[in-house]
Backbone as ProteinMPNN parsed JSONL, in Angstrom:
{"seq_chain_A": "MLITYLICPMMSSAHMVIQIMRKQGLSFSTEHFIAQKEMNYHSYKDYDVFNLGGVTIIPTHLPGQTSGIIGFLIPELRTAILGAACANPTIMNQDSSGTVESYREGLFNLNQHRSEFNSVLTPHSNFGEPSLLVDHNLYWTELILLNKDDGFRIRLGGKESFVSRNKRFFHQQGYSGNIIY", "coords_chain_A": {"N_chain_A": [[8.036, 12.473, -10.882], [6.115, 10.265, -8.735], [6.059, 9.868, -5.288], [4.879, 7.08, -3.678], [5.658, 6.312, -0.55], [8.699, 5.67, 1.292], [10.345, 2.656, 2.598], [12.322, 2.45, 5.35], [13.039, 1.109, 7.1], [14.08, -1.11, 5.886], [16.571, -2.673, 3.312], [17.2, -1.171, 0.225], [17.217, -3.032, -2.934], [19.149, -3.094, -4.862], [21.189, -2.855, -3.018], [20.961, -4.845, -1.563], [21.739, -6.893, -3.354], [23.658, -6.492, -3.864], [25.109, -7.401, -0.951], [24.585, -10.074, -1.26], [25.842, -10.734, -3.489], [29.063, -9.703, -1.859], [28.702, -11.991, -0.063], [28.948, -14.012, -1.338], [31.634, -14.165, -2.385], [31.759, -12.451, -4.715], [32.994, -9.781, -6.705], [31.738, -6.341, -7.621], [31.307, -4.005, -10.224], [30.515, -0.786, -9.847], [30.248, 1.155, -12.074], [28.084, -0.512, -13.009], [25.673, 0.898, -11.765], [23.638, 3.17, -11.329], [23.951, 6.491, -10.958], [22.232, 8.545, -8.177], [20.362, 11.287, -8.135], [20.293, 14.896, -7.198], [17.38, 15.685, -5.863], [14.646, 17.69, -5.72], [11.946, 17.638, -2.83], [8.36, 17.923, -2.334], [6.275, 18.739, -0.234], [3.151, 17.95, 0.894], [-0.238, 18.528, 1.756], [-3.14, 16.25, 3.074], [-5.566, 15.674, 0.462], [-4.45, 17.659, -0.897], [-5.004, 20.15, -3.848], [-2.904, 19.316, -6.49], [-1.608, 20.375, -9.385], [0.366, 18.079, -12.487], [1.624, 18.343, -15.525], [-0.997, 18.971, -16.33], [-2.316, 17.202, -15.904], [-5.081, 16.6, -12.991], [-3.894, 15.967, -9.216], [-4.572, 14.513, -6.548], [-3.747, 13.937, -3.115], [-3.859, 11.209, -0.475], [-3.84, 10.293, 2.46], [-2.818, 7.094, 3.441], [-2.496, 5.339, 6.428], [-1.228, 2.576, 6.235], [-0.038, -0.121, 4.826], [2.585, 1.328, 4.91], [2.96, 3.689, 7.652], [3.517, 6.207, 6.659], [2.196, 6.203, 4.309], [0.734, 6.631, 0.916], [-1.75, 7.394, -1.237], [-2.875, 8.532, -4.585], [-5.146, 10.088, -6.12], [-6.556, 10.596, -9.405], [-8.699, 12.362, -11.213], [-9.498, 12.716, -13.492], [-8.791, 10.448, -14.404], [-10.221, 8.875, -13.672], [-9.417, 6.879, -11.348], [-7.399, 5.487, -8.727], [-4.093, 6.043, -7.399], [-3.285, 3.796, -5.614], [-1.404, 2.037, -4.822], [0.648, -0.376, -2.401], [-0.573, 1.117, -0.336], [-3.697, 0.239, 0.264], [-4.448, -2.799, -1.031], [-5.022, -5.86, -2.231], [-3.398, -8.997, -0.757], [-3.545, -5.964, 1.757], [-0.644, -5.387, 3.401], [0.034, -5.307, 6.711], [2.016, -6.201, 8.575], [4.107, -5.254, 10.069], [7.06, -3.484, 11.206], [7.003, -1.058, 10.679], [4.165, -0.197, 9.778], [0.8, 1.07, 9.678], [-1.77, 1.622, 12.314], [-4.535, -0.426, 12.629], [-6.547, 0.94, 13.172], [-5.998, 4.01, 12.613], [-6.238, 3.205, 9.815], [-8.373, 2.274, 8.916], [-9.59, 4.524, 9.277], [-8.218, 6.094, 7.268], [-8.955, 4.759, 4.975], [-12.235, 5.297, 5.306], [-12.161, 8.191, 4.651], [-11.143, 8.085, 1.909], [-13.185, 7.036, 0.876], [-15.245, 8.749, 0.788], [-14.484, 10.068, -1.235], [-15.231, 9.196, -3.55], [-16.627, 9.169, -6.006], [-14.923, 10.354, -7.386], [-12.777, 8.543, -8.563], [-13.07, 4.878, -10.42], [-11.52, 2.723, -10.658], [-8.622, 0.969, -9.119], [-5.386, 1.095, -8.754], [-2.892, -0.955, -8.138], [0.107, -2.787, -6.384], [-0.207, -5.585, -6.156], [-2.214, -8.615, -6.634], [-4.045, -8.106, -9.317], [-2.575, -5.64, -10.549], [-4.37, -4.254, -10.731], [-7.776, -3.26, -9.874], [-11.219, -2.999, -9.313], [-13.363, -0.228, -8.02], [-14.143, -1.149, -5.589], [-12.562, -2.302, -3.909], [-11.506, -1.159, -2.247], [-13.867, -0.677, -0.575], [-14.244, -2.957, 0.345], [-12.089, -3.456, 1.894], [-12.407, -1.988, 4.033], [-14.602, -3.086, 5.351], [-13.306, -5.491, 6.311], [-11.226, -4.249, 8.282], [-13.203, -3.524, 9.5], [-14.083, -5.611, 10.665], [-11.908, -7.019, 11.909], [-11.267, -5.116, 13.95], [-13.749, -5.362, 15.41], [-13.044, -7.99, 16.01], [-13.729, -9.995, 14.653], [-13.064, -10.822, 12.3], [-11.73, -13.444, 10.149], [-8.98, -13.969, 11.318], [-7.346, -15.863, 10.369], [-4.046, -17.605, 11.293], [-1.011, -16.886, 10.577], [2.653, -17.292, 9.364], [4.813, -14.514, 8.525], [7.337, -13.012, 6.915], [8.894, -13.548, 9.394], [7.35, -13.606, 11.341], [4.917, -13.671, 13.425], [1.885, -13.74, 12.207], [-1.55, -12.487, 11.258], [-4.397, -13.208, 8.827], [-6.937, -11.198, 7.921], [-8.949, -12.049, 5.897], [-9.977, -15.699, 5.247], [-8.96, -17.202, 2.438], [-10.11, -20.049, 2.345], [-12.951, -19.848, 2.532], [-16.023, -19.152, 1.849], [-17.095, -15.741, 1.509], [-19.318, -13.59, 1.559], [-19.464, -11.159, 1.868], [-16.97, -8.561, 1.246], [-14.964, -9.808, -0.214], [-12.765, -8.801, -2.372], [-11.093, -7.982, -1.044], [-8.371, -8.015, 1.594], [-6.385, -8.126, 4.87], [-3.009, -8.16, 6.038], [-2.098, -8.523, 9.276]], "CA_chain_A": [[7.778, 11.589, -10.199], [5.046, 10.851, -7.121], [6.309, 8.903, -4.562], [3.746, 7.205, -2.007], [5.87, 5.663, 0.329], [9.82, 4.996, 1.433], [10.672, 1.967, 3.33], [13.463, 2.815, 5.484], [13.858, -0.641, 7.384], [14.02, -2.386, 4.63], [17.259, -2.566, 2.278], [16.881, -1.106, -1.493], [17.248, -3.874, -4.603], [20.714, -2.58, -5.18], [21.732, -2.803, -1.652], [20.524, -6.408, -1.19], [22.151, -7.782, -4.235], [25.377, -6.236, -3.402], [25.538, -8.121, -0.012], [24.425, -11.248, -1.538], [27.637, -11.032, -4.014], [29.557, -9.965, -1.438], [28.659, -13.143, 0.521], [29.518, -15.325, -2.436], [32.816, -13.983, -2.771], [32.049, -12.145, -6.14], [32.537, -8.942, -6.779], [30.647, -6.313, -8.484], [31.67, -2.535, -10.469], [30.026, 0.102, -9.523], [29.731, 1.196, -13.291], [26.48, -0.514, -13.281], [24.848, 1.361, -10.589], [23.112, 4.729, -12.207], [23.742, 7.478, -10.008], [21.762, 9.078, -7.445], [20.48, 12.262, -8.888], [19.455, 15.243, -6.003], [15.893, 15.942, -6.115], [13.398, 18.583, -4.7], [10.651, 16.629, -2.592], [7.481, 19.024, -2.086], [5.418, 18.018, 0.798], [1.384, 18.369, 0.535], [-1.759, 17.589, 2.74], [-4.412, 15.115, 2.31], [-6.759, 16.34, -0.24], [-4.034, 19.257, -1.102], [-4.853, 19.703, -5.552], [-1.988, 19.908, -7.921], [-1.233, 19.51, -11.468], [1.165, 17.241, -12.959], [1.242, 18.311, -16.76], [-2.246, 19.085, -17.054], [-3.343, 16.065, -14.608], [-5.003, 16.724, -11.64], [-3.755, 15.062, -8.413], [-4.906, 14.482, -5.421], [-2.702, 12.726, -2.647], [-4.811, 10.873, 0.073], [-2.754, 9.533, 3.345], [-3.639, 5.583, 3.815], [-1.627, 4.528, 7.109], [-1.498, 0.965, 6.395], [1.679, -1.293, 5.026], [3.579, 2.1, 6.071], [2.263, 4.688, 8.668], [3.251, 7.259, 6.263], [2.044, 5.8, 2.877], [-0.245, 7.825, 0.881], [-2.071, 7.192, -2.574], [-3.249, 9.454, -5.064], [-6.218, 10.582, -7.021], [-6.684, 11.274, -10.5], [-9.99, 12.409, -11.06], [-9.505, 12.67, -14.964], [-9.081, 9.233, -15.812], [-11.05, 7.79, -12.765], [-8.477, 6.209, -11.022], [-6.951, 5.615, -7.554], [-2.998, 4.719, -7.474], [-2.671, 2.928, -3.732], [-0.043, 1.085, -4.269], [0.454, -0.837, -1.065], [-1.594, 1.477, 0.47], [-5.011, -0.375, -0.312], [-4.139, -3.588, -1.997], [-5.456, -7.214, -1.713], [-3.818, -8.053, 0.686], [-2.977, -4.797, 2.163], [0.317, -6.093, 4.158], [0.128, -4.415, 7.675], [2.436, -6.741, 9.777], [5.376, -4.641, 10.081], [6.867, -2.784, 12.511], [7.0, 0.623, 9.919], [3.028, -0.486, 9.131], [0.227, 1.946, 10.53], [-2.405, 0.592, 13.098], [-5.873, -0.676, 11.899], [-7.399, 2.347, 13.426], [-5.374, 4.637, 11.644], [-5.882, 2.728, 8.287], [-9.507, 2.355, 8.582], [-10.089, 5.953, 9.09], [-7.682, 6.695, 5.999], [-9.853, 4.258, 4.17], [-13.004, 6.145, 5.695], [-11.803, 9.584, 4.097], [-11.112, 8.003, 0.364], [-14.56, 6.79, 0.261], [-15.921, 10.618, 0.597], [-14.523, 10.823, -2.593], [-15.563, 7.84, -4.09], [-17.175, 9.74, -6.963], [-13.751, 10.511, -8.232], [-12.451, 7.046, -9.106], [-13.977, 3.537, -10.449], [-10.44, 1.838, -10.242], [-7.522, 0.792, -8.285], [-4.054, 0.643, -9.227], [-1.967, -1.604, -6.956], [0.931, -3.775, -7.195], [-0.687, -6.885, -5.679], [-3.013, -9.097, -7.91], [-3.814, -7.698, -11.243], [-2.15, -4.317, -10.55], [-5.9, -3.158, -11.204], [-8.808, -3.944, -8.573], [-12.315, -2.155, -9.447], [-12.798, 0.386, -6.292], [-15.148, -2.223, -4.578], [-11.581, -3.313, -2.929], [-11.82, 0.147, -1.054], [-14.915, -0.835, 0.792], [-13.978, -4.231, 1.164], [-10.894, -3.159, 3.249], [-12.666, -1.369, 4.964], [-15.213, -4.047, 5.859], [-12.137, -6.467, 7.002], [-10.832, -2.991, 8.692], [-14.089, -3.287, 10.907], [-14.357, -7.009, 11.353], [-10.738, -6.713, 12.516], [-11.582, -4.259, 15.287], [-14.584, -6.191, 16.301], [-12.144, -9.401, 16.292], [-14.581, -10.881, 14.123], [-12.502, -11.695, 11.205], [-11.465, -14.99, 10.484], [-8.034, -14.095, 12.084], [-6.298, -16.955, 10.292], [-2.746, -17.487, 11.691], [0.109, -17.349, 9.579], [4.167, -16.407, 9.727], [5.25, -13.798, 7.126], [8.487, -11.888, 7.479], [9.43, -14.028, 10.108], [6.656, -12.351, 12.242], [3.236, -14.779, 14.081], [0.408, -12.382, 11.707], [-3.222, -13.035, 10.955], [-4.995, -12.811, 7.496], [-8.549, -10.958, 8.304], [-10.043, -13.196, 5.262], [-9.056, -16.94, 4.836], [-9.434, -17.538, 1.124], [-10.716, -20.967, 2.095], [-13.54, -19.82, 3.117], [-16.862, -18.183, 0.715], [-17.613, -14.778, 2.178], [-20.774, -12.749, 0.762], [-18.957, -9.501, 1.796], [-15.354, -8.377, 1.674], [-14.396, -10.524, -1.187], [-11.744, -8.282, -3.232], [-10.112, -7.177, 0.039], [-7.889, -9.157, 2.538], [-5.719, -7.567, 5.512], [-2.797, -9.305, 6.623], [-2.112, -7.776, 10.414]], "C_chain_A": [[7.059, 11.281, -8.93], [5.822, 9.446, -6.419], [5.235, 8.517, -3.554], [4.38, 6.687, -1.063], [7.765, 5.613, 0.131], [9.905, 4.109, 2.899], [11.56, 1.932, 4.014], [14.215, 1.732, 6.683], [14.35, -1.007, 6.774], [15.73, -1.75, 3.965], [16.746, -2.343, 1.175], [17.533, -2.584, -1.86], [18.432, -4.117, -4.73], [21.377, -3.049, -4.064], [22.15, -4.517, -1.395], [21.391, -7.232, -2.341], [23.583, -7.561, -4.213], [25.929, -7.015, -2.497], [25.497, -9.546, -0.354], [25.836, -11.197, -2.887], [28.632, -11.063, -3.486], [29.67, -11.402, -0.442], [29.222, -14.467, -0.175], [30.874, -15.133, -2.884], [32.806, -13.115, -3.942], [32.437, -10.623, -5.974], [31.457, -8.021, -7.82], [31.344, -4.72, -9.36], [30.733, -1.623, -10.287], [29.283, 1.128, -11.073], [28.166, 1.146, -13.785], [25.46, -0.024, -13.189], [24.759, 2.758, -11.123], [22.918, 5.825, -10.56], [22.996, 8.031, -9.401], [21.368, 10.537, -8.434], [20.078, 13.369, -7.801], [18.091, 15.726, -6.683], [15.113, 17.133, -4.89], [12.455, 17.835, -4.275], [10.12, 18.343, -2.185], [6.429, 18.821, -0.975], [3.918, 18.325, 0.529], [1.055, 17.463, 1.451], [-2.269, 16.621, 2.35], [-5.149, 15.676, 1.624], [-5.837, 17.181, -1.186], [-4.644, 18.486, -3.143], [-3.979, 19.949, -6.015], [-2.286, 19.729, -9.197], [0.048, 18.958, -11.794], [0.9, 17.276, -14.437], [0.253, 18.124, -16.962], [-3.206, 18.12, -16.477], [-3.749, 16.527, -13.464], [-4.64, 15.607, -10.856], [-3.673, 15.248, -7.065], [-4.476, 13.415, -4.008], [-3.784, 12.784, -1.206], [-3.674, 9.789, 1.293], [-3.548, 8.32, 3.598], [-2.717, 5.267, 4.962], [-1.752, 3.079, 6.992], [-0.257, 0.375, 5.816], [2.431, 0.068, 5.765], [2.759, 3.089, 6.525], [2.381, 5.957, 7.437], [2.616, 6.719, 4.736], [0.572, 6.388, 2.431], [-0.473, 7.506, -0.817], [-2.671, 8.421, -3.49], [-4.41, 9.279, -6.335], [-6.709, 10.675, -8.016], [-7.842, 11.387, -11.181], [-10.254, 12.201, -12.913], [-9.823, 11.435, -15.712], [-9.619, 8.102, -14.567], [-10.005, 7.032, -12.079], [-7.937, 6.629, -9.847], [-5.536, 5.473, -7.743], [-3.02, 4.786, -5.922], [-1.712, 2.408, -3.919], [-0.537, -0.03, -3.602], [-0.42, -0.579, -0.461], [-2.878, 0.678, 0.608], [-4.912, -1.948, -1.457], [-5.085, -5.286, -1.284], [-4.13, -8.61, -2.039], [-2.961, -7.214, 0.803], [-1.934, -5.882, 3.497], [0.72, -5.09, 5.704], [0.627, -5.15, 8.824], [4.189, -6.238, 10.051], [5.411, -3.308, 11.096], [6.709, -0.932, 12.188], [4.986, 0.454, 9.613], [2.204, 0.887, 10.381], [-0.612, 0.928, 11.763], [-3.84, 0.585, 11.967], [-6.8, 0.544, 11.951], [-7.348, 3.145, 12.572], [-6.027, 4.32, 10.213], [-7.309, 2.717, 7.797], [-10.172, 3.751, 8.591], [-9.484, 6.684, 7.531], [-8.7, 6.153, 5.137], [-11.612, 4.98, 3.949], [-13.453, 7.602, 4.438], [-11.489, 9.42, 2.385], [-12.416, 7.875, 0.122], [-15.281, 7.725, 0.808], [-15.449, 10.74, -0.598], [-14.597, 10.1, -3.598], [-15.97, 7.927, -5.38], [-16.327, 9.971, -8.086], [-12.985, 9.657, -9.146], [-13.236, 6.097, -9.286], [-12.76, 2.851, -10.447], [-9.278, 2.191, -9.569], [-6.674, 0.369, -8.997], [-3.316, 0.386, -8.095], [-1.238, -2.2, -7.401], [0.625, -5.171, -6.497], [-1.993, -7.605, -6.205], [-3.144, -9.554, -8.403], [-3.282, -6.612, -11.544], [-3.257, -3.444, -10.867], [-6.967, -4.243, -10.839], [-9.901, -2.912, -9.279], [-12.37, -1.746, -7.523], [-13.646, -0.046, -5.131], [-14.017, -2.591, -3.795], [-11.254, -2.308, -1.929], [-12.636, -0.252, -0.005], [-14.699, -2.153, 1.245], [-12.784, -4.405, 2.26], [-11.391, -2.269, 4.154], [-13.892, -2.028, 5.338], [-14.337, -4.588, 6.9], [-11.482, -5.248, 8.409], [-12.229, -3.615, 10.009], [-14.463, -4.32, 11.445], [-13.515, -7.112, 12.123], [-10.61, -6.344, 14.369], [-12.64, -4.528, 16.422], [-14.221, -7.75, 16.893], [-13.402, -10.068, 15.691], [-14.208, -10.978, 12.804], [-11.973, -12.834, 11.292], [-10.137, -15.115, 11.266], [-6.748, -15.781, 12.031], [-4.952, -16.432, 10.213], [-1.632, -17.939, 10.586], [1.687, -16.312, 10.004], [4.443, -15.824, 8.18], [6.342, -12.997, 7.617], [8.999, -12.165, 8.597], [8.428, -13.318, 11.425], [5.012, -13.552, 12.294], [2.355, -13.204, 13.032], [-0.769, -13.117, 11.48], [-3.285, -12.624, 9.809], [-6.247, -12.803, 8.265], [-9.392, -11.7, 6.951], [-9.53, -14.421, 4.593], [-10.305, -17.467, 3.605], [-10.121, -19.109, 1.045], [-12.387, -21.123, 2.298], [-14.533, -19.004, 2.079], [-17.064, -17.268, 2.059], [-18.408, -13.787, 1.465], [-20.235, -11.059, 0.606], [-17.423, -9.336, 1.324], [-14.408, -9.07, 0.359], [-12.934, -10.36, -2.214], [-10.776, -8.372, -2.318], [-9.472, -8.346, 1.065], [-6.689, -8.055, 3.437], [-4.59, -8.541, 6.146], [-1.81, -8.453, 7.865], [-0.806, -8.445, 11.488]], "O_chain_A": [[7.341, 12.006, -7.975], [6.056, 8.352, -6.933], [4.741, 9.31, -2.752], [3.512, 6.382, -0.245], [8.211, 5.531, -1.014], [9.65, 4.579, 4.008], [12.282, 1.099, 3.467], [15.392, 1.595, 7.017], [15.461, -1.407, 7.121], [16.046, -0.571, 4.12], [15.834, -3.091, 0.824], [18.284, -3.163, -1.076], [18.865, -5.269, -4.726], [22.318, -3.798, -4.327], [23.198, -5.114, -1.151], [21.684, -8.381, -2.01], [24.476, -8.357, -4.506], [27.042, -7.48, -2.743], [26.314, -10.283, 0.197], [26.77, -11.983, -2.728], [29.467, -11.888, -3.857], [30.795, -11.796, -0.135], [29.72, -15.506, 0.258], [31.312, -15.893, -3.748], [33.949, -12.911, -4.351], [32.104, -10.199, -4.867], [30.627, -8.531, -8.573], [32.231, -4.347, -8.591], [29.769, -2.013, -10.945], [28.163, 1.638, -11.11], [27.408, 1.896, -14.4], [24.481, -0.14, -13.927], [25.773, 3.424, -11.331], [22.148, 5.843, -9.6], [22.433, 8.57, -10.354], [22.084, 10.798, -9.401], [19.222, 12.8, -7.122], [17.913, 16.059, -7.855], [15.129, 17.233, -3.663], [11.89, 17.192, -5.159], [10.741, 19.372, -1.916], [5.368, 18.777, -1.598], [3.748, 19.212, -0.307], [1.488, 16.386, 1.862], [-1.932, 16.062, 1.306], [-5.68, 16.562, 2.295], [-6.33, 17.466, -2.278], [-4.706, 17.345, -3.601], [-3.926, 21.17, -6.166], [-3.081, 19.038, -9.834], [0.968, 19.541, -11.22], [0.088, 16.454, -14.861], [0.019, 17.194, -17.733], [-4.436, 18.138, -16.504], [-2.854, 16.942, -12.727], [-4.825, 14.463, -11.272], [-2.877, 15.987, -6.486], [-4.883, 12.255, -3.949], [-4.369, 13.795, -0.819], [-2.965, 8.836, 0.971], [-4.735, 8.378, 3.915], [-1.748, 4.721, 4.434], [-2.471, 2.474, 7.787], [0.699, 0.458, 6.588], [2.82, 0.005, 6.931], [1.8, 3.403, 5.819], [1.38, 6.655, 7.274], [3.05, 7.573, 3.963], [-0.408, 6.579, 3.151], [0.493, 7.393, -1.571], [-2.942, 9.407, -2.806], [-4.404, 8.453, -7.248], [-7.874, 10.973, -7.755], [-8.103, 10.402, -11.872], [-11.185, 11.55, -13.386], [-10.468, 11.171, -16.727], [-9.46, 6.881, -14.554], [-9.801, 6.13, -12.892], [-7.852, 7.837, -9.627], [-5.421, 4.496, -8.483], [-2.781, 5.77, -5.222], [-0.971, 2.28, -2.943], [-1.591, -0.622, -3.836], [-1.173, -1.411, 0.046], [-2.873, 0.483, 1.824], [-5.368, -1.929, -2.6], [-5.553, -5.548, -0.177], [-3.929, -9.101, -3.149], [-1.842, -7.285, 0.294], [-2.366, -6.777, 4.224], [1.631, -4.262, 5.686], [0.082, -5.024, 9.921], [5.181, -6.957, 10.176], [4.564, -2.541, 11.554], [6.461, 0.018, 12.931], [4.627, 1.479, 9.034], [2.68, 1.412, 11.388], [-0.236, -0.2, 12.08], [-4.089, 1.255, 10.965], [-7.551, 0.998, 11.087], [-8.246, 3.285, 11.742], [-6.317, 5.285, 9.506], [-7.605, 3.022, 6.642], [-11.191, 4.008, 7.95], [-10.076, 7.524, 6.854], [-9.38, 6.966, 4.511], [-12.145, 5.155, 2.853], [-14.443, 7.875, 3.76], [-11.561, 10.397, 1.64], [-12.908, 8.53, -0.797], [-16.192, 7.252, 1.489], [-15.999, 11.634, -1.24], [-13.97, 10.404, -4.613], [-15.792, 6.928, -6.077], [-16.614, 9.891, -9.28], [-12.618, 9.982, -10.275], [-14.221, 6.076, -8.547], [-13.133, 1.778, -9.973], [-8.889, 3.346, -9.394], [-6.851, -0.537, -9.811], [-3.079, 1.207, -7.209], [-1.323, -2.478, -8.598], [1.642, -5.852, -6.367], [-2.973, -6.866, -6.111], [-2.905, -10.746, -8.599], [-3.333, -6.302, -12.735], [-3.2, -2.256, -11.182], [-7.111, -5.417, -11.181], [-9.388, -1.944, -9.84], [-11.943, -2.259, -6.489], [-13.808, 0.513, -4.046], [-14.337, -3.29, -2.834], [-10.758, -2.621, -0.846], [-12.33, -0.232, 1.187], [-14.932, -2.483, 2.408], [-12.643, -5.232, 3.16], [-10.677, -1.828, 5.056], [-14.524, -1.134, 5.902], [-14.455, -4.319, 8.095], [-11.376, -5.741, 9.532], [-12.012, -4.014, 11.153], [-15.082, -4.312, 12.509], [-13.913, -7.322, 13.269], [-10.184, -6.882, 15.391], [-12.649, -4.233, 17.617], [-14.765, -8.432, 17.761], [-14.078, -10.735, 16.475], [-15.13, -11.254, 12.037], [-11.709, -13.327, 12.389], [-9.966, -16.165, 11.885], [-5.982, -16.381, 12.785], [-4.546, -15.457, 9.582], [-1.485, -18.997, 9.976], [1.832, -15.239, 10.588], [4.345, -16.388, 7.09], [6.253, -12.358, 8.666], [9.646, -11.252, 9.112], [8.898, -12.599, 12.307], [4.337, -14.002, 11.368], [2.375, -12.001, 13.293], [-0.83, -14.344, 11.544], [-2.486, -11.765, 9.438], [-6.694, -13.706, 8.972], [-10.597, -11.871, 7.14], [-8.809, -14.368, 3.597], [-11.483, -17.825, 3.6], [-10.615, -19.49, -0.017], [-12.995, -22.192, 2.246], [-13.95, -18.155, 1.404], [-17.167, -17.671, 3.218], [-17.775, -13.137, 0.633], [-20.436, -10.175, -0.227], [-16.837, -10.384, 1.051], [-13.245, -8.738, 0.133], [-12.241, -11.267, -2.676], [-9.66, -8.787, -2.63], [-10.042, -9.419, 1.267], [-6.118, -7.207, 2.751], [-4.956, -9.572, 6.71], [-0.852, -7.79, 7.467], [-0.601, -7.946, 12.595]]}, "name": "protein", "num_of_chains": 1, "seq": "MLITYLICPMMSSAHMVIQIMRKQGLSFSTEHFIAQKEMNYHSYKDYDVFNLGGVTIIPTHLPGQTSGIIGFLIPELRTAILGAACANPTIMNQDSSGTVESYREGLFNLNQHRSEFNSVLTPHSNFGEPSLLVDHNLYWTELILLNKDDGFRIRLGGKESFVSRNKRFFHQQGYSGNIIY"}
C-alpha cells in the first residue's frame, strides 16, 4: 500500500460516523469495523527509486494540500499518481497545507521528470488528467506569488479563501489547473 498523505487534524470517516450516530442517540456495534493491522512503514526521500512487485515507484514531495503530501511516478505506466497533491483544484487553504512557494518548488521539481509520465491520477475532477495539469498548476502558483491570479474570494471549510482561476472567465493558459488558497 502506498500512502500519499495523512491528515492528522481531520477525523477519520469511521470516527465521524460514530460521532453522528452518538449525537442521534443511536448505538453501534464494533463488529462492523475491521481491526487495524500492525504495519511497517518505510521512509524514503524525494526521487528515491524502489521496486513494488516489478513496478518502479519514484516518490516526489508536493507540499500542497498538506505540507507532507507526496505523489508517485510510475515510469512503466507513464503515470504520476498525485492524488490531491496536484489536482483541479488543489486545495491549500488548511492549517496543514504547504505554502504556495513550497508547492511551486515541488511542481518545478516534478516537471524535471516530465518525460516519465503523460497522465496524472487525481481524486478531483475526472480522476485522470493530462500531464498538462502540472504545468497549469505551476502557472497558477507563479501568478499567485506575483499577485496576478484571479483571486476569486470564497468561503471553504469555514475559512475565507481564494481561487486562483475564476472559471467564469476564459483563460488562454492554465485552463486545467486551479488552486484554492
